[in-house]
C-alpha positions in Angstrom: -38.0 -14.9 28.0 -34.9 -16.0 29.9 -33.0 -18.5 27.9 -29.9 -20.2 28.9 -27.0 -21.9 26.4 -26.0 -25.2 26.8 -22.9 -25.5 24.9 -20.7 -27.9 23.4 -22.9 -31.3 23.5 -21.4 -33.9 21.3 -24.1 -35.5 19.3 -21.6 -38.7 18.0 -21.0 -41.1 20.5 -17.3 -41.4 20.7 -16.6 -38.3 18.9 -13.9 -35.5 20.2 -14.4 -33.6 17.4 -15.6 -29.8 18.2 -17.1 -29.8 15.0 -19.3 -32.6 15.6 -20.9 -30.8 18.9 -24.3 -28.7 19.2 -25.7 -25.7 21.5 -28.7 -25.6 22.9 -30.7 -22.3 23.5 -33.0 -23.5 26.2 -36.1 -21.5 27.4 -37.2 -21.4 31.4 -39.4 -24.5 31.1 -40.7 -24.8 34.7 -43.4 -27.3 34.0 -40.9 -29.8 31.8 -43.4 -29.7 28.5 -41.9 -30.9 25.3 -41.2 -28.2 23.5 -41.2 -26.8 19.8 -37.6 -27.1 18.5 -35.8 -25.2 15.9 -32.4 -27.1 14.4 -30.3 -24.1 13.1 -26.9 -24.9 10.6 -24.6 -21.7 10.2 -23.5 -20.9 6.5 -19.8 -20.3 5.3 -19.8 -22.1 2.0 -19.1 -25.4 3.9 -15.2 -23.9 4.4 -15.7 -21.8 7.4 -18.4 -20.5 10.1 -19.5 -22.0 13.7 -22.4 -22.9 15.4 -21.4 -20.4 18.2 -22.0 -17.5 15.3 -26.0 -18.1 15.8 -26.1 -16.7 18.5 -26.3 -13.2 16.9 -29.5 -14.4 15.2 -31.3 -16.6 17.2 -31.3 -14.4 20.5 -33.9 -12.5 18.2 -36.1 -15.2 18.7 -36.0 -15.5 22.6 -39.6 -14.4 22.3 -40.7 -17.5 20.6 -40.2 -19.9 23.5 -38.7 -22.4 21.2 -36.0 -24.3 22.0 -33.7 -23.4 19.5 -30.1 -25.3 18.5 -26.9 -24.6 16.7 -25.6 -27.8 14.9 -21.9 -27.7 14.0 -20.6 -29.9 11.2 -17.5 -30.7 9.5 -16.1 -28.3 7.1 -14.5 -28.5 3.7 -10.9 -28.0 5.0 -11.3 -31.3 7.0 -13.4 -33.5 5.3 -15.5 -33.5 2.0 -18.6 -34.5 0.8 -20.9 -36.3 2.1 -19.5 -35.2 5.8 -21.7 -31.9 6.4 -25.3 -34.3 5.4 -23.8 -37.1 7.6 -23.5 -35.1 10.6 -26.6 -33.7 10.0 -28.3 -37.0 10.2 -26.8 -37.9 12.8 -27.5 -34.2 14.8 -31.0 -34.6 14.3 -31.6 -38.5 15.5 -29.5 -37.2 18.6 -31.8 -34.3 19.1 -35.1 -36.3 18.5 -34.4 -38.8 21.0 -31.6 -37.7 23.1 -32.2 -34.1 24.5 -34.8 -33.4 27.1 -38.0 -31.2 26.5 -37.8 -31.6 22.9 -41.2 -32.1 21.0 -39.6 -34.8 18.8 -43.5 -34.0 16.3 -42.4 -30.2 16.2 -39.1 -29.8 14.4 -38.4 -27.0 12.1 -35.4 -26.8 10.2 -33.6 -23.5 9.8 -30.4 -22.8 7.6 -28.5 -19.6 6.1 -26.6 -20.3 2.8 -24.6 -23.8 3.1 -26.4 -24.3 6.2 -29.8 -23.8 4.1 -28.4 -26.3 1.4 -27.9 -28.7 4.5 -31.4 -28.1 6.2 -33.4 -28.8 2.8 -31.1 -31.5 2.0 -31.9 -33.1 5.7 -35.4 -32.3 5.1 -35.7 -34.6 2.1 -34.2 -37.6 3.6 -30.8 -37.5 1.8 -28.3 -39.8 3.2 -30.8 -41.0 5.5 -33.1 -44.2 6.0 -36.5 -42.3 5.7 -37.3 -38.8 5.5 -37.6 -37.8 9.1 -40.1 -36.3 10.4 -40.1 -32.4 10.2 -42.9 -29.7 11.0 -41.2 -27.2 8.6 -38.1 -25.3 7.2 -36.5 -21.7 6.8 -34.3 -21.3 4.2 -32.0 -18.4 3.8 -30.4 -18.2 0.4 -29.1 -21.5 0.0 -27.4 -23.0 -3.3 -29.8 -25.9 -4.7 -28.7 -26.7 -8.0 -25.0 -28.0 -7.2 -24.7 -30.1 -10.3 -25.5 -27.1 -12.4 -23.0 -25.5 -10.6 -20.2 -28.2 -11.4 -21.2 -28.0 -15.1 -21.1 -24.7 -15.5 -18.1 -23.6 -13.5 -14.7 -23.0 -15.1 -10.8 -21.9 -14.8 -9.9 -20.1 -11.8 -13.5 -19.6 -10.5 -13.8 -23.5 -10.6 -10.8 -24.3 -8.8 -11.6 -21.5 -5.9 -14.9 -22.2 -6.0 -16.7 -23.4 -2.3 -19.1 -25.9 -4.4 -15.7 -27.7 -5.8 -14.0 -27.7 -2.4 -17.1 -29.3 -0.9 -17.0 -32.4 -3.5 -12.9 -32.4 -3.2 -12.2 -30.6 -6.2 -12.2 -32.8 -9.8 -12.4 -36.4 -9.9 -13.7 -39.3 -11.2 -16.8 -39.1 -9.0 -17.2 -35.3 -8.7 -20.0 -35.1 -10.8 -21.9 -38.4 -8.8 -21.5 -36.1 -5.7 -22.8 -33.7 -7.4 -26.1 -35.1 -8.0 -26.1 -36.3 -4.4 -25.4 -32.7 -3.2 -28.3 -31.1 -4.9 -31.6 -30.0 -3.0 -33.7 -30.3 -5.9 -33.1 -34.1 -6.6 -34.3 -34.7 -2.9 -37.4 -32.7 -3.5 -40.4 -35.4 -3.1 -44.0 -35.7 -2.1 -44.5 -35.3 1.5 -41.3 -32.6 1.8 -42.1 -30.0 4.6 -43.6 -26.9 4.1 -40.9 -24.2 3.2 -40.5 -20.6 3.6 -37.4 -19.1 1.3 -35.8 -15.7 2.5 -33.3 -14.3 -0.3 -31.8 -10.8 -0.8 -32.8 -9.5 -4.4 -29.0 -8.0 -4.3 -27.1 -11.0 -3.4 -24.3 -11.3 -5.3 -23.1 -14.7 -3.5 -26.1 -16.7 -4.5 -28.2 -15.7 -7.3 -31.9 -15.1 -6.1 -33.2 -17.9 -8.8 -31.8 -20.3 -6.7 -35.1 -19.7 -4.0 -37.0 -19.3 -6.6 -36.1 -22.9 -8.1 -36.3 -24.6 -4.7 -39.7 -22.8 -4.0 -41.0 -24.0 -7.5 -39.8 -27.5 -6.9 -41.2 -28.0 -3.8 -44.8 -26.5 -5.1 -44.0 -29.4 -7.9 -44.4 -32.2 -5.7 -47.9 -31.1 -3.6 -46.1 -29.6 -0.9 -46.5 -25.9 0.1 -43.5 -23.1 -0.2 -43.5 -19.6 0.2 -41.0 -17.2 -0.8 -40.3 -13.7 0.6 -37.7 -11.6 -1.4 -35.4 -9.2 1.0 -35.7 -6.0 -1.0 -32.4 -4.1 -0.8 -30.3 -6.9 1.2 -27.5 -8.8 0.1 -26.5 -12.1 1.1 -27.2 -12.0 4.8 -31.0 -11.2 5.1 -31.1 -10.0 8.9 -33.8 -7.3 8.7 -36.6 -6.7 11.4 -39.2 -7.5 8.5 -37.3 -11.0 7.7 -37.4 -11.3 11.6 -41.4 -11.0 11.6 -41.7 -13.1 8.4 -40.2 -15.9 10.1 -41.7 -15.6 13.5 -45.2 -15.5 12.0 -44.4 -18.4 9.4 -43.1 -20.3 12.6 -46.1 -19.9 14.6 -48.3 -21.2 11.9 -46.3 -24.4 10.6 -43.9 -25.2 13.9 
């Protein structure tokens, strides 16, 4: 299916920050129908990565006919927590109300690693006035227990940790921010159905993080699925994974 990419659309009125922009991957839609939409957040440890990198992943989903939107957000070299989730909340509101052809009742979130962390928080209503109306979530290997990492990290590993950089290092509010940034604290009844994908060779984010997320979602009565990408490290982009995600989106989006 033919797609066109509309780049660098600001989602915050008055902002000239290129990190507060999004790219729209728009399929041919001659009848102007409302279309299911996938909102994607890139990874990079909250300290690097850019929305443009999403094309390598999203172009493999052109056969779905979904609108796909890659969202940029401020990184830790510019602004610490809660900047990324505040940007995500603003972007989702903009997408639901301002982008033509988006069906606001058929939106999925998708994120990888740090982007998965943001997507999962956004689905739970973190720093939002209410839990947003979403159909489903796709999570690739997100760190979900930020509060646990803050308590366990020590020494040089602590100083160099992307988690600590996200939170602004050690200060009087570090643990408070870590609690707010922990996905597990935002899992509640009504949480959208979620597919987590994690490589069993991942040496960046332990696979136990996706296990914890899956069980937490089931505990509150929502559906959750866990796909183990056998032989994969932190990047999970095999054809098998793509087909699993497409099947999930067909069923739930």
